[in-house]
C-alpha positions as semicolon CSV with decimal commas, in nm:
position;residue;x (nm);y (nm);z (nm)
1;M;-1,563;3,462;-19,434
2;P;-1,741;3,383;-19,114
3;S;-1,528;3,193;-18,852
4;S;-1,752;2,924;-18,856
5;A;-1,709;2,876;-19,252
6;K;-1,349;2,844;-19,238
7;S;-1,149;2,543;-19,253
8;R;-0,960;2,384;-18,978
9;A;-0,580;2,409;-18,957
10;V;-0,356;2,307;-18,699
11;I;-0,042;2,512;-18,630
12;L;0,278;2,395;-18,457
13;L;0,346;2,694;-18,202
14;S;0,684;2,687;-18,026
15;G;0,674;3,052;-17,888
16;G;0,916;3,173;-18,099
17;M;0,956;3,454;-18,368
18;D;0,869;3,220;-18,674
19;S;0,612;3,006;-18,529
20;C;0,436;3,311;-18,422
21;V;0,411;3,470;-18,755
22;C;0,298;3,145;-18,886
23;A;0,023;3,124;-18,607
24;A;-0,082;3,462;-18,702
25;L;-0,132;3,382;-19,070
26;A;-0,302;3,051;-18,967
27;A;-0,557;3,235;-18,747
28;R;-0,632;3,494;-19,013
29;D;-0,718;3,254;-19,272
30;H;-0,832;2,950;-19,085
31;S;-0,997;2,832;-18,789
32;A;-0,676;2,753;-18,596
33;A;-0,585;2,502;-18,349
34;A;-0,240;2,521;-18,164
35;V;-0,040;2,259;-18,052
36;H;0,286;2,290;-17,842
37;V;0,534;2,014;-17,786
38;S;0,789;2,029;-17,469
39;Y;1,104;1,814;-17,491
40;G;1,323;1,904;-17,213
41;Q;1,482;2,159;-17,381
42;R;1,679;2,445;-17,131
43;T;1,389;2,705;-17,190
44;E;1,075;2,483;-17,194
45;E;0,901;2,653;-16,927
46;R;0,941;3,019;-17,100
47;E;0,818;2,883;-17,417
48;R;0,549;2,738;-17,278
49;Q;0,427;3,055;-17,128
50;S;0,469;3,232;-17,492
51;F;0,285;2,973;-17,637
52;L;-0,032;3,024;-17,415
53;A;0,026;3,419;-17,425
54;I;0,013;3,430;-17,819
55;C;-0,280;3,196;-17,824
56;R;-0,461;3,438;-17,606
57;R;-0,358;3,729;-17,813
58;L;-0,446;3,575;-18,138
59;N;-0,782;3,416;-17,996
60;I;-0,662;3,054;-18,065
61;Y;-0,898;2,870;-17,814
62;D;-0,834;2,506;-17,929
63;K;-0,485;2,398;-17,764
64;L;-0,271;2,100;-17,719
65;M;0,019;2,081;-17,495
66;V;0,224;1,753;-17,496
67;R;0,529;1,658;-17,356
68;N;0,792;1,433;-17,552
69;E;1,034;1,266;-17,338
70;A;1,270;1,079;-17,617
71;L;1,436;1,400;-17,730
72;R;1,611;1,471;-17,388
73;A;1,675;1,066;-17,316
74;I;1,825;1,079;-17,646
75;G;2,029;1,402;-17,604
76;G;2,313;1,501;-17,852
77;S;2,206;1,846;-17,862
78;A;2,320;2,172;-17,642
79;L;1,922;2,236;-17,601
80;T;1,843;1,909;-17,422
81;D;2,176;1,822;-17,293
82;E;2,304;2,017;-16,993
83;G;2,669;1,876;-17,055
84;I;2,675;2,062;-17,397
85;A;2,733;2,425;-17,374
86;V;2,513;2,629;-17,621
87;P;2,776;2,818;-17,789
88;D;2,787;3,204;-17,882
89;A;2,682;3,284;-18,250
90;E;3,042;3,431;-18,299
91;T;3,200;3,128;-18,218
92;L;3,027;2,871;-18,419
93;A;3,204;2,673;-18,685
94;Q;3,096;2,561;-19,038
95;G;2,820;2,290;-19,037
96;I;2,527;2,220;-18,834
97;P;2,548;2,376;-18,464
98;V;2,523;2,169;-18,171
99;T;2,191;2,331;-18,085
100;Y;2,041;2,099;-18,371
101;V;1,799;1,859;-18,205
102;P;1,839;1,520;-18,418
103;F;1,518;1,474;-18,621
104;R;1,319;1,686;-18,390
105;N;1,064;1,825;-18,631
106;A;0,961;1,468;-18,738
107;H;0,848;1,400;-18,385
108;F;0,663;1,764;-18,368
109;L;0,492;1,674;-18,720
110;A;0,373;1,336;-18,602
111;V;0,182;1,486;-18,310
112;A;0,031;1,774;-18,542
113;V;-0,082;1,560;-18,805
114;S;-0,211;1,280;-18,538
115;W;-0,437;1,588;-18,388
116;A;-0,519;1,705;-18,731
117;E;-0,670;1,389;-18,848
118;V;-0,879;1,351;-18,521
119;M;-1,008;1,744;-18,589
120;S;-1,037;1,693;-18,948
121;A;-0,807;1,974;-19,018
122;E;-0,646;1,981;-19,397
123;K;-0,352;2,185;-19,309
124;V;-0,074;2,171;-19,072
125;F;0,139;2,501;-19,052
126;I;0,483;2,508;-18,900
127;G;0,724;2,798;-18,908
128;A;1,024;2,628;-19,041
129;V;1,277;2,887;-19,262
130;E;1,578;2,792;-19,464
131;P;1,764;3,125;-19,551
132;D;1,908;3,309;-19,235
133;S;1,870;2,987;-19,019
134;S;2,116;2,783;-18,833
135;G;2,105;2,529;-19,136
136;Y;1,925;2,248;-18,954
137;P;1,832;1,978;-19,207
138;D;1,483;1,939;-19,093
139;C;1,405;2,294;-19,199
140;R;1,487;2,242;-19,578
141;P;1,209;2,217;-19,862
142;A;1,304;1,873;-19,928
143;Y;1,231;1,771;-19,602
144;Y;0,866;1,902;-19,599
145;K;0,830;1,731;-19,949
146;A;0,903;1,392;-19,830
147;F;0,718;1,431;-19,508
148;N;0,399;1,511;-19,705
149;Q;0,449;1,207;-19,899
150;V;0,439;1,017;-19,568
151;V;0,151;1,180;-19,433
152;K;-0,046;1,122;-19,753
153;A;0,038;0,736;-19,730
154;G;-0,025;0,699;-19,342
155;T;-0,358;0,878;-19,301
156;K;-0,700;0,762;-19,328
157;E;-0,830;1,046;-19,597
158;A;-0,481;1,132;-19,728
159;C;-0,602;1,494;-19,731
160;I;-0,354;1,667;-19,444
161;E;-0,087;1,901;-19,592
162;I;0,197;2,032;-19,399
163;V;0,255;2,416;-19,530
164;T;0,561;2,620;-19,465
165;P;0,464;2,974;-19,569
166;L;0,796;3,126;-19,438
167;I;1,042;2,875;-19,536
168;A;1,192;3,094;-19,838
169;M;1,183;3,403;-19,650
170;R;1,437;3,602;-19,510
171;K;1,420;3,685;-19,135
172;A;1,378;4,060;-19,193
173;E;1,092;3,969;-19,446
174;I;0,934;3,761;-19,145
175;V;0,965;4,051;-18,904
176;R;0,777;4,284;-19,162
177;L;0,506;4,025;-19,218
178;G;0,458;3,973;-18,871
179;L;0,423;4,329;-18,833
180;E;0,160;4,362;-19,126
181;L;-0,041;4,069;-18,952
182;G;-0,001;4,219;-18,582
183;A;0,186;3,935;-18,457
184;P;0,271;3,975;-18,098
185;F;0,631;3,962;-18,111
186;D;0,646;4,091;-17,764
187;L;0,508;3,764;-17,632
188;T;0,762;3,556;-17,816
189;W;1,085;3,371;-17,705
190;S;1,379;3,276;-17,893
191;C;1,684;3,248;-17,664
192;Y;1,844;2,899;-17,658
193;S;1,989;2,949;-17,283
194;R;1,802;3,186;-17,068
195;D;1,431;3,252;-16,964
196;D;1,442;3,565;-16,768
197;Q;1,614;3,806;-17,029
198;A;1,724;3,669;-17,365
199;C;2,097;3,625;-17,373
200;G;2,155;3,817;-17,709
201;V;2,476;3,615;-17,803
202;C;2,337;3,262;-17,882
203;D;2,286;3,191;-18,252
204;S;1,893;3,205;-18,210
205;C;1,918;3,564;-18,042
206;A;2,172;3,671;-18,308
207;L;1,947;3,573;-18,605
208;R;1,655;3,748;-18,420
209;L;1,855;4,079;-18,357
210;R;1,990;4,087;-18,694
211;A;1,632;4,057;-18,844
212;F;1,475;4,331;-18,656
213;E;1,799;4,557;-18,732
214;A;1,730;4,488;-19,101
215;A;1,369;4,551;-19,086
216;G;1,432;4,891;-18,903
217;V;1,243;4,807;-18,585
218;K;1,325;4,747;-18,249
219;D;1,278;4,404;-18,076
220;P;1,037;4,431;-17,829
221;I;1,159;4,144;-17,572
222;P;1,440;4,204;-17,297
223;Y;1,775;4,135;-17,378
224;V;2,101;4,094;-17,149
225;S;2,305;4,203;-17,440
226;R;2,194;4,381;-17,754
227;Q;2,480;4,334;-17,997
228;Q;2,498;4,457;-18,350
229;Y;2,538;4,172;-18,595
């Protein structure tokens, strides 16, 4: 299908592994536009660099970068509050970790849906994952089912759908899919605490390293420590 005939889609692109694969899917099947939300997180500048580099590699030309001041002001997360340490994966207790940013994806989705409405896009892609994840409540299928009802009730044409193509996949499956799609994993950033080299010990790094190991390929980004998980 010629690119001019493809339907429009907006992708929420953080710069991490999952959102990169989601962006590759969206760019393959749609005329994709990418939105990135900075919210005062520890690695926001590094994530913004990844966002821009991934867009260039995937030939996504329509980009929107916005800043959310509310989430850092609210705090309550190790990602936005310097007074809360980012824990190592091995020390995490049961339950939702302190790296959870309260109701973050609602903020992101609101921006993406607003832009989709202006651009006449019918889909909003987000790389939410439930298995092999940190257990964040705004990554569950029920959350997106409910949010789609909000979008339907609150938009002019009621035709925008939030899609979560990776939500039931294991992380290793996401790596394999990304390799098939040519997703630029070398440009992504997942670490919660560092922006020069990935720490290799935070929960996000651990999940990522475990996924690449299970997929039988080496993670192409630099690490301070590549622990076996």
